BALOBA-1460 file (C-alpha; in Angstrom, 3 decimals):
// residues 76
<rec num="1" residu="m" x="-44.994" y="40.863" z="13.038"/>
<rec num="2" residu="g" x="-43.677" y="43.944" z="11.296"/>
<rec num="3" residu="g" x="-41.596" y="44.254" z="8.164"/>
<rec num="4" residu="v" x="-38.322" y="44.488" z="10.103"/>
<rec num="5" residu="e" x="-38.847" y="41.055" z="11.672"/>
<rec num="6" residu="w" x="-39.729" y="39.597" z="8.267"/>
<rec num="7" residu="a" x="-36.536" y="41.046" z="6.828"/>
<rec num="8" residu="r" x="-34.459" y="39.532" z="9.626"/>
<rec num="9" residu="a" x="-36.005" y="36.095" z="9.064"/>
<rec num="10" residu="a" x="-35.482" y="36.218" z="5.286"/>
<rec num="11" residu="h" x="-32.563" y="35.277" z="3.152"/>
<rec num="12" residu="c" x="-32.176" y="35.663" z="-0.577"/>
<rec num="13" residu="d" x="-32.231" y="32.262" z="-2.273"/>
<rec num="14" residu="k" x="-30.885" y="32.652" z="-5.813"/>
<rec num="15" residu="r" x="-31.398" y="28.932" z="-6.562"/>
<rec num="16" residu="q" x="-35.175" y="29.394" z="-6.405"/>
<rec num="17" residu="s" x="-35.375" y="32.708" z="-8.175"/>
<rec num="18" residu="g" x="-32.847" y="33.101" z="-10.997"/>
<rec num="19" residu="n" x="-31.740" y="36.739" z="-11.312"/>
<rec num="20" residu="g" x="-34.226" y="38.056" z="-8.759"/>
<rec num="21" residu="c" x="-34.392" y="37.320" z="-5.077"/>
<rec num="22" residu="g" x="-36.407" y="34.565" z="-3.413"/>
<rec num="23" residu="w" x="-37.398" y="34.829" z="0.233"/>
<rec num="24" residu="v" x="-37.710" y="31.533" z="2.078"/>
<rec num="25" residu="l" x="-39.541" y="32.266" z="5.340"/>
<rec num="26" residu="r" x="-41.114" y="28.874" z="5.988"/>
<rec num="27" residu="d" x="-41.060" y="27.468" z="9.513"/>
<rec num="28" residu="n" x="-40.111" y="30.798" z="11.161"/>
<rec num="29" residu="s" x="-43.020" y="31.114" z="13.624"/>
<rec num="30" residu="l" x="-44.161" y="34.305" z="11.888"/>
<rec num="31" residu="t" x="-47.415" y="35.673" z="13.305"/>
<rec num="32" residu="g" x="-49.789" y="38.470" z="12.428"/>
<rec num="33" residu="t" x="-50.327" y="39.646" z="8.871"/>
<rec num="34" residu="m" x="-48.099" y="40.108" z="5.854"/>
<rec num="35" residu="p" x="-46.605" y="43.631" z="5.878"/>
<rec num="36" residu="t" x="-47.802" y="45.985" z="3.166"/>
<rec num="37" residu="e" x="-44.219" y="47.228" z="2.782"/>
<rec num="38" residu="m" x="-43.498" y="44.153" z="0.675"/>
<rec num="39" residu="e" x="-44.288" y="46.282" z="-2.389"/>
<rec num="40" residu="a" x="-40.820" y="47.802" z="-1.972"/>
<rec num="41" residu="l" x="-39.234" y="44.429" z="-2.761"/>
<rec num="42" residu="t" x="-38.997" y="45.076" z="-6.477"/>
<rec num="43" residu="q" x="-36.605" y="42.165" z="-7.152"/>
<rec num="44" residu="l" x="-38.694" y="39.563" z="-5.305"/>
<rec num="45" residu="t" x="-39.471" y="36.615" z="-7.580"/>
<rec num="46" residu="y" x="-40.246" y="33.814" z="-5.110"/>
<rec num="47" residu="l" x="-41.844" y="33.925" z="-1.650"/>
<rec num="48" residu="s" x="-42.283" y="30.927" z="0.644"/>
<rec num="49" residu="i" x="-44.074" y="31.635" z="3.932"/>
<rec num="50" residu="s" x="-45.461" y="28.155" z="4.541"/>
<rec num="51" residu="n" x="-45.927" y="26.656" z="7.990"/>
<rec num="52" residu="n" x="-46.219" y="29.864" z="10.032"/>
<rec num="53" residu="n" x="-49.102" y="31.319" z="12.064"/>
<rec num="54" residu="l" x="-50.217" y="34.131" z="9.773"/>
<rec num="55" residu="a" x="-53.707" y="35.609" z="9.695"/>
<rec num="56" residu="g" x="-55.619" y="37.938" z="7.434"/>
<rec num="57" residu="t" x="-55.390" y="38.342" z="3.705"/>
<rec num="58" residu="v" x="-52.532" y="38.803" z="1.290"/>
<rec num="59" residu="p" x="-52.060" y="42.585" z="0.967"/>
<rec num="60" residu="t" x="-52.970" y="44.001" z="-2.437"/>
<rec num="61" residu="e" x="-49.654" y="45.890" z="-2.424"/>
<rec num="62" residu="i" x="-47.916" y="42.621" z="-3.279"/>
<rec num="63" residu="a" x="-49.187" y="43.170" z="-6.834"/>
<rec num="64" residu="h" x="-46.505" y="45.873" z="-7.158"/>
<rec num="65" residu="t" x="-43.770" y="43.235" z="-6.963"/>
<rec num="66" residu="y" x="-43.910" y="42.748" z="-10.732"/>
<rec num="67" residu="l" x="-41.260" y="40.012" z="-10.860"/>
<rec num="68" residu="l" x="-43.028" y="37.806" z="-8.298"/>
<rec num="69" residu="v" x="-43.987" y="34.541" z="-9.999"/>
<rec num="70" residu="s" x="-44.357" y="32.080" z="-7.114"/>
<rec num="71" residu="v" x="-45.879" y="32.337" z="-3.636"/>
<rec num="72" residu="m" x="-46.079" y="29.356" z="-1.285"/>
<rec num="73" residu="l" x="-48.726" y="29.801" z="1.427"/>
<rec num="74" residu="s" x="-49.458" y="26.240" z="2.567"/>
<rec num="75" residu="w" x="-50.313" y="25.330" z="6.174"/>
<rec num="76" residu="e" x="-51.226" y="28.855" z="7.216"/>
């Protein structure tokens, strides 16, 4: 699944992330790998992608999201 589909499935959850933006993508039937374009999400502080059908590894580009403090990857 490409970055556009991820963006459509996401919503910014300020309750989870304070001043940044948290993406809650759990239970969205996402498949494939995490898009490397996530590095452009400079305000991302929280990412929940639990309970999807993802494969592969977490892209190293996610290290460029300097505000990211929490990633939930359970049940992948």
